[in-house]
Every structure is written in structure tokens, then in C-alpha cells.
N, C-alpha and C positions, 0 to 999 in steps of 0.2 A: 409393507415396511416393518422391520423388526422394532418393537417399541423400546424406548429407553427404560432402564430400570427405575422402578417407582421410588427407590431410595437415593437417587442421584442427588448429590449435594447442591445447594443453591450456588449461583455465581456470586463472586465478590462484587460489591458496589463499584469497585474500580475497573471491573471487567465489563466492557461494552458488549463483546461478542465472545462466546465460548462454544467450542465444538468438542464432543467427546465420542470417540470410537466411531467416527463417521466413515461410512463405506458407500461407494457407488460401483455397482457391477452391472454389466450388460449381458443379455442373453435371454433365451426363451423363458418366460415366467420367472424372471430373475428374483423378484422379491420372495416368491414361494420357495424357490430352490435354495436361495441363500439362507432362509430361516431355518433350514434343516442342518446347516453346517456349523453352527456355533458362532461365538463372538469373533474368533480370529482364525478362520480356516486356512489350512496350508494351501500353497499354490497348486499342488497336485489335486487336492479335493475340489478346488474351484474349476480346474481344467476338466476333471471327470464329470462335473455337473454342467459343463457347457457354458461356464460363466467367464466373462472377461472383466477383470477388476481395473477400474480407472482411478479410484481413490480407495486406499486401504487403511483402515484403523487410525484415522487422523485425530489427534488430540492437540488442540491449541487454544490460546486465549488472546484476545486483542484488548489492550488496556485503553481506557477512555483518553482520547487526545493524542494517541500515538500513531505513527506511520508504521504499519506492519507490512513488510514486503514478503510475498511468496514468490519464490523463484525456482527455476529448474530448466532443463533442456526441453525441447519440443517433445511432447508425449509423456512428460513427467506427471501430469495430472493437475497442474496448478490452475488452469482455467476451468476445468471440470469442478474442482473443489470450490472455487469462488461462486460458480453458478449453483452449487449445492448450498452454500452459505446463504444465498439470497432466495433459494428455492425456485430459481429459474429452471433448474433440474432437480427432480426429486431424489434425495439420497435413498439408498437401499436400506441403510440401518444407521443407528446412532442417535445423537441428541445435539441440537443446535439451540443455544440460548442467546437471545438479544434482549438486553436490559432485564435479564432473568426470565423472560418469556420463552417457552419452548416453541420455536417456529414450526417444528414438525407436527405440533398439535394444533396449529392455527388453520383456520378455514381459508379457502382461496380468497374469499372476500376480505378477510383480515390481512392476508398477505398483500393483496392489491393496495389496501389502505396504507400498510407499512411502506411499501415501495413508493407510493405517491407522496407520503408526508415525512418519512424518516430515513429513507435510503436514497442515495444518489448513485448513479452508475455511468461510467464513461468507458467506452471500448475503443479498440484500435481503429475501427472504421467509424467515422464521425456520425453517419446516419442522420445528417441534417435534412430538414424538409426543404427541398429545392425551391418550392414556390413561395416560401415565407422569407421575410427579411431577417436580418440578425435579431432585431428587437422581437419579432414575432416568434422566431425559433426559441429564444431564451424564455419568453413569456409563456410558451405553449404548455409546459407542465402545470403552470398556475391556472391556465384556462381550463385544463382538464379537472382541476380541483374545484372549479366553479367560482374562482375569484374574479371580481368585476374588472373591467378593462383598465380603468384608471389606476387601480392598485397594482395589478399585475405588470402593467407597463412601467410604473414607477419603480417597482422592485427590479424588473429586468434592466432598466437603465443603471441602477446602482451596481448590479453585478457586472454589466458590460464595462463599466468604468473600472471596476475592481480587477478585471482580467486584461485591462489595457487596450480595449477596443472602442473607447469613446470616439464618436464621430463616424463610426461605421454602422450605426443602428439601422440605416435604411438600405444597406447593401444586401445583396443576395449571396448565398454560398458560392455560386460560380464566380463571383467577383473577388473572392478572398483566396489568399495563399493557403497551403496545407496547414501551416502553423496557426494562421488566423482561424481557419475552420475548426481546428482542435480547441482553440480558446473558446469558440462559441459552444462547442460540445461541453466543455468544462463549466462555462457559465450557465448553460441550460440545466446541468445537474445540480448546480449550487442554488438555483433560483428557489427551490423548495426548502432551503436551509436544512439539509439532511443531517441527522445525527451520525450516520454511518455512510461512508463514501467508498464505493468499490471502483477501482480503476484497473482495467485489464489491458496491459501493454498500450497505454494511450499515446505514447510518443514513438513507438517502434517503426512506424511507417514514414517518419520524418527524417530529413537529412541531418547530419550530426550537429551542425551549427544551430539549426532551429530547435533540435532536440535539447541541446544544452540550455538554450534560452528559455524553453518551456519548463525545464527542470528548475531553473532559477525562479521563474514565475510561480511555479508550484510551491516551492519552499517559502516564497514571500507570502503567498496566500495562506499557507498553513500557519505561519507565524502570526498572521492576523486573525485567522478563524479558529484555529485549534480543533480541527475536525478529527474524528476517529476514522482512520483510512486503512483500507486493505488494498495494496498496490501489487499488481502482477508484472513481472518482467523476467526476461531470460538474460539480461545484461547485468553482470555483477558490478560493473562500474556505476551504473545507474542505481542499483540497489544500495551500494555503499553511500552514495551521495544523499539519498533520500531517507533511508530507513532508520528508525529507532531500533527495530529488531527485524531479523530476517529468518524465514523458514525455508530451508532448502529441501526440495522434493526430488525423489527418484522412484520411478516405477509405481507411482501412486502413494508412496509413503513419505512421511516427513523424516528426513535423516537427522536434522538438527535445527534447533531454534536458538537464536542468540543475537547479540549485537554484532555489527560487522567485525569488531575487534575479537569477540569470542570465536567467530568462525575462522578468522585468519590465524589467530594466535593459538587457539586450543580446539582444533577440529576434533569432533567426536567420533568420526568414522573415516575409513580410508577414502570413501567417495568424497566427503567434504574436504579432506586433505588434498585430494587431486583437484577438486573443483576450485580451490582457493590457492593452489600452490604458486601460481604466477603473480599473485596480487602482492605488491610491495606493502610492507607494514605501514608505511607513511600514508598510503591511500586509504587504509582501513581504520587506523587509530585516530580517535577524535582528540582535539585540543584539550578538552576537559580532562582526559586521562593523564596528560602530561603536566597540566597546570599546577603550579605551586600555590598554596593558600597564603600568599603574601600580597603586599601592595606594590604594584609596578611603579616605575618612575613617572613623575608628572610628564604628561605629553606623549607617553608611549603609544604607538599605534594600536588600535583596537582590533580584536579578532573574535568572532563568535565562538562560544564554547563547543558548538556542534561542528565547526569547521574541521577538516582533516589536518593532520600534521603536514601533509604535502602542501596544502594551501597555506599553512603557516610558514613553511619553508620559502614559498614564493614571496610572502609578505616580508620576511626577514632579509630578502635580497636588497631591500631599500636601504640597508645599513643599520637598522635598529638591532640592539642586542636582546631586547626584551619586548614582548607584546603584552598588552593588557587584555585579559580574557574576560569577555562579557556574556551575560546570560541573555535570554530573549527579550528582556525588558531594557537591555542596555546597561545593566548594573555591572560594575567590575567585581569579579569573583575570584581573581587570582592573576598570576603572571605566567608567561611562557618564556623560557630562556633559550637562547640560540644553542647553547651546548646540549640541552636536553633533546632538541630537535635533531641535531647532528648525530648524537648517540643512537637515536632510534633509526635514522635513515641509514647509518652505516651498518646497522644490524641486518639489512637486506630484506628479502621477501619473506623469510621465516618459514 
């Protein structure tokens, strides 16, 4: 593996996870071959060396407490990148910092300890243990940590209630629906109280109604827990609903990083423009962007600041002319007027 420069600047305290010039290439003796090509080799040079790049020169940072979505079409490199970030796959080159610690310099024992105590992972396939009950599945990571039975089961019951499965503790995976099984997977990853949570297309195998329900549940959990989350999806509608910021990938590279609004209103490349062309502005722009910093009328219906303008439009169908915009704590931070919503919607997809 190509070492990171010794003079790399430290990560900001607000940055939970940082990656700099991360590469993953496949091929015979890939590490050795790549080391001779420099920091940013041309595609022809990679081809001549017999290397196939899956992740190319990725730079990104994930802020503490944010939902950072990585998205792209199949084969874009998003899942490979996430596995590099957690070192389930070894990067070929670059630097990855978690709480300022360079993960690529960590021993395998240190990485196992980090994954057990500070990282949670949820994948598309639930991988529940079929011979264990819901309670036992959720408590399993705590058992691996050596926590005694009474404490791990008490913690598991708390998390099971948090994900809406109270009363199903004694059920086995085969007795649950797909959506319920995914909730067990989410609960199991939360049992260790991770600082950093990786979710790789966790809802994509579910039907649309269950998927929407779990997205709502996910946002509810995040409002309560404020985890730092890296979420993988190929669905732009899902990304818009969940993300604080989005990274769009193509052919192993990050094309643009920004809020949903940034990507839809100011695409940085032709690819991002094409990728977001059909997305209506009202589905991407958050209420917070249109809110006026004034006091709404008494009794005005409330809407979260992170809701989309499209959701606000639905709320305004009830007859109100103004909505009270509230933050995550329920405090009123401004107002949203019907005319502002109409102006944006009439602007089209942009």
C-alpha cells in the first residue's frame, strides 16, 4: 500500500471520518504495480499495468452527526469505497482518518476492536442468525464483546423497542417480514452504540411501501441518536429524503459532493446535471432554504426545517397560508409562505 504523506494535515474535530486520495485497484501484484505509477495515474497507464481501478483518488469528509450519502449507478464504486473506509477491503493507496486516527496504519487487532465498539454496519442482505431469536440476534455483538447476559439483554430490549419491534423478542427471523428482519439488522448494529454507522443499500430489497416506512423510521432514529452515518444508495429519491450531503460517484471517482439542493440547482459536471435532470426542485430543496426569519401566526401548522418543499406543498393543501418551520428540538425558527412554495414549484425541475 502506498503510504500517506507524512505532512498530511490533521482532521478537524468536526470531521468524524476523512479520506484523502483513496484508491482501490485490482490486478496482479496491484499494490506494487500501482506504487510505480504516481499519485494520480492516467487510465492508459493503469490499463498497461494490468490494473482495474474500482475507486479513484477519492477525497471526502464526513461531519460528526451528519447523514452522508454516497450514491451512483451499479459499478460506480460506491460499495467498494465504503468497504475501504471500514477496511473490510484494503485500499491500494491513500489515507483514511477516523477521529484523527489513520486507519491504514492500524493493526488488524485494532481494526477488529474499532468495528466491535465504534462502528456499526448494515447491509442489503440481513445476515441474521436463523437459529437465534430477535433478542439473541440483537444481543449477539454484545456477547462477542464479553458483556454479561443480563446487561446485554437489557440493552438489546432497549434497542428492540427503539426500532419498533417490542413484543417480537422471542420470534425467530423466519417468523418476521422482510421489513421486520431489516429492523433487527439495524437494531443489532446499534446495540454497540457505534460512533460511525455504515449502511449499504439497507432498504433496496424491500417493496416501496415498506421501504418508505423504514426511511421514516431511520430519520426518527437519527433525530433521537444523532449518529454519524455513511449511507449507500442508487436511488436519488431515497438520497434526497435522507441526506445532509450527497457524494455522486461515476467510474470510481466522486463527481460532486453537496447538499441535495446543490446537486439539483448547481450541478458541477455534465454527469451530475444528467443524473439530476429529472428531479423537481421541490423534491430537493429543503424548507429551511425557503423559510423567512420571522414569527408565523399563532396556531400555524408545523413542518420540520429538513422537510422538502414538496412535503410542505402537501401540508399547505390543508388551507393554511403559512407554516411554522421548526428545528429538530421542535423550536420555531421561521415561517414558510404559500407564495414562496408556489414560486419554487412553478420553476420546474431546473
